[in-house]
N, C-alpha and C positions, 0 to 999 in steps of 0.2 A: 504494500500500500504506500503510495507516494504522497502522503497527505502532509507535505511540508509547506505548501502555500496556503495562506488564509486570505479570505476576501474581506475587503472593507464592507461589502454588501453584507447585511446582517443575515447569518445563517443560524437559525434557532434549531438546535439538535433535539429539543424537546417536542417539536411539532409531531403530530401523529403521522404514521406511515402514509405517504402519498398525499399529505395535507397540502392545500393550496392557499396562499395568502395574497392579498393585494392591498395597496394603500387606500385609505378612505377617500382621499381627494385625487382627481386626475392629475397626471403629470402636465405641467405647464409647457406645452409644446405647440407647434403649428396646428396639430390635430389634438384638441383637448380631450377627445374621447379615448385616446390611447393611454393605457395605464401599465404600470409595472406589476408583474405577477411572479411569484416565487414558489418553488416546489422542491421537495426532496424525495429521493428514493434510497432504500436501504437494502435492496435485494439484487444488485448487480455488481460484479467484480469485487465482492467482499469489501466494499467501502461505501462511504456516503457520497451520493451524487446530488448536487444542487443545481437546479436550473433557474435562470431568471430570463423572462421574456417580456416583450412589450406587445400588447394586443389590444384590440378595440372592444373586446367583450370577454366575459367569463367563459363562454362557449368556445371562442377561438383560442383562448389560452389553454383550456382543457384539451383541445384538439392538438395543439403543439406538444403539450406534456405527454399525452397518451401516445402520440406518434413516436416521440423520442424514447419513451419508456419501452415500448414494444421492440424497437430496434436494439436498444441496449440489452434487453433480455435475450434476444436472438443471438447477439454477438457473444454475450456471456456464456451461453450454452455452447456455441461453436468453439470458443477459445479455452474452455474449461479442461485442464489436464487431469482432474481428479474425479470427475463424476460423469456417468453416462446418462443420456436422456432418450426417452422413447422416440423413435423415428428420426433421430439426429445422428449423423456421422460427424463426430467432433474430434477434438484433439486427442481425447482419451481413447476414442475408437482406433485412431491411427496407432497410438502407443500400445494398445492392447494386442494389436496384430503385428507387432514388430517381428521381423524375421520370417514372416510368411510370404508366399509367392504372390498372392492376389493383391491387386491395387485396391485402395479404398476410394470410392467416389465421394467427393466432399463439395460443400458449398463454395462458390467462387470466392467469397470473402475470406474464407479460411485458406484456400489455396493461394490466394494473392499474399496473405499474411506470411505464409511459410516461404514463399518465393522472396519476399522482402527481407525476411529474417536471414535467409542465406546471403543475400546481397550485403547486409550489414556485417555479417561475419567477415567478409573480405575487406569491407571499408574500414573496419576497426581492428584489423589484424587479429581477429579471433576473440576480441574482448566481449563482443556480443555474440553469443552462441546459443541459438534456440534449441539445439540438440543436447543441451547440458542438463536435461531433465533428471538423469540418474543421480547426479551430485545434488541438485536442488531438492529432489525428493528425500534424500538422506537427511539434509539439513532441515527440511520441513518436518520430518518425523521427530527429530531431536528437539526442535523448537516447540512444536505442539506439545510434546511430552513434558517439556519444562514448564511451559506457560499454563497448560490445562491440568496437568497432573502433579506438578511439583517435582518431577523426576529430572533434576538438573544435571546434565552431562553434555559433552561434546563428542562428535564422531572421532574415532581414533584415526591416526595417519593411515593405518592399514585399510580401514573402512573407506576412507576417502579415495585413496589410490586405487581401490578395487573398482570405483565408479569411472575412473578416467578413460579407460578404453571404450566406454559406452557414450562418451560425449562426442560423438562422431557425426559431424555435419555432413559428411560425404555418404552417410547411410540413407539420406533422403533421395528418393527416386520418383520419377513421374512416368505415367503411362504415355504411350506414343501420341495419344490424342490430347495430352496435356490437361485432362480433366480429373485425373485420379493420382493418388500419391501412396507411397508405402515406405516403410523403413526396412532396409535390407538386412539389418543385423538385429538379432534378438537382444533385448536389454536396453536398446537405444530408446529414448523417449523425448518428446518435444515439449517445450514450455515457452509460451509467448509473453511472459510477464514483462519483458522489457519494451514491448510495443503495443500490447493489447488495448490498454486504456487510451493510448494516443489515437489508435485507429478508431476506437469507439467515439472519442470526442470529435474527431473529424467527421464521422458519419452523422453524429447528432447535429453539428453545425450545418452540414450540407442539407439535411432533411428540413431543418427549420427555414433555411433560405428557400428551399423548393416549395415549402408550404406558404411562403409569403410573409414570414415573420420579419418585422422591420429591424429589430435589435434583439440580441440574445447573448447570454453568457452561460457556459457549461463548466461546472467544476466537478470532474470525475476523479475523486480521490486525489486531488492535487494536480491533475492534468486540466489546466484551465484554458479554454478556447472561447473567443468572443468575436462579435461583429457589431457594428453600430450603423443605424440608419438615421432618418430624420426625426424619429420619435424620441431618441435619446440625444439631447443637444450637447452633452459633454462626454469626453472619453470615459471608458471604464477605468476605475481606479482599483488596482490590485496590489495588495500588500505582499511583499516577499518575507516570509516568516523566518525568524532566527532559528537555525538548526540546533543551536545549543540551548537557547531559551525559547521554547515554543510559544510562550506568552507574548514575546516581543517580535518586532519586525525590523529588518535591516534596510528596507527601502520601500517606496511606493512607486508603482509603474503605471503610467497613463497610456492607454492604448485604444485605438478604434477597432482594429482588426488584427488578430494574431493569437498567440498562445504563450503561456508560461507553464513550464513543467519542471518539477523538482524530484530529486532523489535524496534520501537521507538515511542515516544509520540509526535513528531513534524510533523507527516504525518496525514492527515485527522483530523485536530483538529480545534477548534474555541475557542475564549475567551469570557467569560461572567463574568462581575464584577471583572475583573482582574485575573481570574483563567482560566487555560487551560483545555479544555475538549477534550480528544483524543479518539481514536477508540478502544483501548485495554481495554476491560471491565472485571472487576473482578466479577466472577460469585457469589461470596459471598455477596459483597456490591451492585452489579448491577451498580456500578459507575466506571469511568475510574480508572485503577490501579494507585496507588501512590507509591512513593519511588524510582523509577528509571526513567531515561530519555531514556535509550537504553540498549539492550542486543545484543551481536553478538556471534554466535555459529560457531565454526570451526569444521568441520567433515572430517575425512579421508574417503578413498574410501570404507571402510567397513560399514559406516553409511550413510544412504540415505539422500538426501536433504529433503525428506518428514519429516523424523524424526527431522532434524535440524530446519525445519520450525515450527513444533509443539513445539520443545523445546524453540525456541526464544521467543515465546509467553508465554509459561508456566513459563519460568525463569524470564520473565519480571514481572509477577504477583506474583509469590511465594516469600516468605521471603528468605533471602540469604541462610540460612542453608539447607532448603528444596530444594532450587534451585540447590545448589552444589551437593547434594545427588542424585537428579534426573539426572543431567548432567553426573555424574560419572557412574550411572547405565547404561546409554546408550553409555558409552565409547567415548565421544567426546574428541577432542584433546585440545580444549581451549574454554573458555567463557570470554568475555569482559563485565563487568557490568559498566554502567555509571549511577551515582546517579543524583538526581535533581540539585545538585550543580556543576556537571561536573567532579566530582572525578571518576577516572577509576580504577577498581580493576579486577584482574584475578581470575579464578577458582583456589582454593587452592588445 
């Protein structure tokens, strides 16, 4: 969960599931009937999703919310590496049949996500590896056991090294027609955690625009994407949260169209012998990445939230010089790096 960004927009976590709110007075714009509506979902991508839209009626706002929610649920099921769903060939379906000869026919969005994941492997010199599921599942098991059951331990070096041969990006194969996929080696499993929420945020924004929404902001567990039309007369103000002190912020960003995405070491972590073990795993060491507490990537409208999502993880793991070079290659607007002592530096 990359919930390191907080919004200046009020997000009340106590609101009931799928509750919708709107201000009592219309927004003072050229069209006074357009108002701001807010809604939260708690059932997609294991995080809190907050939507803010501008609409001319309660009914239109509900249409926007329902459309986005249905799409997020669909993508959540497709990208889920841990659960099966009736009638859906998802990521777990592919993983369950690793090493078998038959190809698995999958939805186009899942297929494109896997293809993108392979591309990012080469772009990041292996730092982003969607075929690293074996190692991630081992850490997932230990982390859940520590957090939920109090059985605090870490994987041994032997256990971790036993997963390394299965982190094989080259095991991904496609059918001749390009519509199906399989994993050629038993034990290999895919995990799209480094890009899934970014893809979903991009889809949500595209759907809202397609439906005629004037202005909107999507915060999918810290993957924030937005656009502004005539109904919102000022840019969106988004606070970049302090990775060391989550109650504080290190900056405020004004943006009309674009995204802000963060990765941090204080989500999904536990402590063992006084040391923090978080969920961002370095594919080289197979251990939680060290040296940074958080990274926040700011992208303009020409850079997708998917890319920002990928970069926020890659830049967290990579040494600073390589991280800067990668960020510049993708033409991001800015990167905030927070080290383990709380010092914040920007992309040079």
